[in-house]
C-alpha positions in Angstrom: 1.5 -15.1 21.9 3.6 -17.6 23.7 7.4 -17.2 24.0 8.6 -19.8 21.6 5.9 -19.0 19.0 6.7 -15.3 19.3 10.4 -16.1 18.8 9.7 -18.1 15.6 7.4 -15.5 14.2 10.0 -12.8 14.9 12.8 -14.8 13.3 10.6 -15.4 10.2 9.8 -11.7 9.9 13.5 -10.9 10.5 14.5 -13.2 7.6 12.2 -11.4 5.2 13.4 -7.9 6.3 17.0 -8.9 6.3 16.8 -10.4 2.9 15.1 -7.3 1.5 18.0 -5.2 2.8 20.9 -7.5 1.9 20.0 -9.2 -1.4 21.4 -8.3 -4.8 20.0 -8.7 -8.3 21.3 -12.2 -8.6 22.0 -14.7 -5.8 25.7 -15.4 -5.2 27.3 -18.3 -3.4 26.8 -16.6 0.0 23.3 -15.3 -0.6 20.4 -17.7 -1.4 18.0 -14.8 -2.0 17.5 -13.0 -5.3 15.5 -10.2 -6.6 12.6 -11.3 -8.8 12.8 -9.7 -12.3 9.7 -7.6 -12.8 7.7 -8.8 -15.8 4.0 -8.4 -16.7 1.6 -11.2 -16.0 -2.2 -11.7 -16.4 -3.2 -14.4 -13.9 -6.4 -14.8 -11.9 -6.4 -17.1 -8.9 -9.4 -18.1 -6.7 -9.0 -18.8 -3.0 -11.3 -20.6 -0.6 -10.2 -18.6 2.5 -7.5 -19.6 5.0 -6.5 -22.2 7.5 -4.8 -20.5 10.5 -2.5 -22.0 13.1 -3.1 -19.5 16.0 -0.3 -18.7 18.4 -2.8 -18.4 21.3 -4.2 -21.9 21.1 -5.9 -21.6 24.6 -8.4 -19.0 23.2 -10.4 -21.6 21.2 -10.2 -19.5 18.1 -11.6 -20.5 14.7 -8.7 -22.0 12.6 -10.9 -22.9 9.6 -11.3 -19.4 8.1 -13.4 -20.5 5.0 -14.5 -17.9 2.5 -14.0 -16.8 -1.0 -11.4 -14.5 -2.6 -9.4 -13.7 -5.7 -5.9 -12.7 -6.5 -5.0 -11.0 -9.7 -1.3 -11.3 -10.3 -0.4 -8.5 -12.8 3.4 -8.9 -12.5 6.0 -11.3 -11.3 6.3 -9.2 -8.1 2.8 -7.8 -7.5 -0.8 -8.8 -7.2 -4.1 -7.4 -6.1 -6.1 -9.5 -3.6 -9.6 -9.3 -2.2 -12.1 -11.6 -0.5 -14.3 -12.5 2.4 -13.8 -15.1 5.1 -15.0 -16.3 8.5 -12.4 -14.9 10.9 -10.8 -16.2 14.1 -13.6 -14.9 16.3 -16.2 -16.4 14.0 -17.4 -13.2 12.4 -17.3 -12.4 8.6 -14.3 -10.3 7.5 -13.6 -8.6 4.2 -10.1 -7.7 2.9 -8.5 -5.9 0.0 -4.8 -5.4 -0.6 -1.6 -5.3 -2.6 0.8 -8.2 -2.4 4.4 -7.2 -3.2 7.0 -10.0 -3.4 10.3 -8.8 -4.8 12.4 -11.6 -3.4 12.8 -15.3 -4.1 14.3 -18.1 -2.2 14.3 -20.8 -4.8 10.7 -21.2 -6.0 9.2 -19.3 -3.1 8.4 -15.6 -3.5 8.9 -13.4 -0.4 7.5 -10.0 0.6 4.5 -8.5 2.3 0.9 -7.7 1.8 -0.5 -4.3 2.6 -4.2 -4.8 3.1 -7.3 -3.4 4.7 -9.6 -5.7 6.8 -12.8 -5.4 8.7 -15.1 -7.6 10.9 -13.0 -7.9 14.0 -15.2 -6.6 16.9 -12.3 -5.6 19.2 -10.5 -3.7 16.4 -12.1 -0.4 15.6 -15.5 -1.8 16.5 -15.4 -4.1 13.5 -14.6 -1.3 11.1 -11.8 -1.2 8.5 -8.1 -1.1 9.5 -4.8 -1.4 7.7 -2.3 -4.2 8.1 1.2 -5.0 6.8 2.2 -8.6 7.1 5.0 -10.8 5.8 3.9 -13.1 3.0 5.3 -16.0 1.1 3.9 -17.7 -2.1 4.6 -20.9 -3.9 3.0 -21.8 -7.2 3.2 -24.9 -9.4 1.1 -25.0 -12.5 -2.5 -24.1 -11.6 -2.1 -24.6 -7.8 -0.5 -22.5 -5.2 -0.1 -21.6 -1.6 0.1 -18.2 0.1 1.4 -18.0 3.7 1.2 -14.9 6.0 2.3 -14.3 9.5 -0.3 -12.3 11.4 1.1 -10.7 14.5 -0.9 -10.6 17.7 -2.1 -7.1 18.5 -3.2 -6.7 22.2 -6.6 -8.4 22.6 -7.8 -7.1 19.3 -6.2 -9.4 16.7 -5.0 -12.9 17.5 -1.8 -13.9 15.8 -1.4 -16.8 13.5 0.5 -18.4 10.6 -2.3 -18.5 8.0 -2.2 -20.7 4.9 -4.3 -20.0 1.8 -4.6 -22.5 -1.1 -5.3 -21.0 -4.5 -6.3 -22.3 -8.0 -5.3 -20.4 -11.2 -8.2 -19.8 -13.6 -6.2 -18.4 -16.4 -2.9 -16.9 -17.4 
């Protein structure tokens, strides 16, 4: 990961972590973050994979991580997610996880996803491994966007800002 990119990713992660430590139930004049009130939902979203902006652009990685996935949002702060995509090293990967986003900055929900992934040859020989990454979501009607910051891990996982479009089937 290059210096300026690493600094931007670290700042973004720091903002999420600082907000989770500092925010109160309602935003006040000095705090733009607020806690999301937990309420039940019943929404199913479909996703076509990811588009990744890799921090190590000199590695000729696959940015177009097409695939198929689903997200079931069962509350205003939590969702289950699973899918399959063509990863950065052009191998199929599967994932399953829990998205937890208790914070909001205007219409954007902030938090993290705890997930398990496989299919990365340099990480546990392509086997399953856990990951915890910062995540942001924006939804408007039946369309939405998820964004995650994937940190670089040695020569095993290549870091990126990954964007995922999503379409709501029902609510």
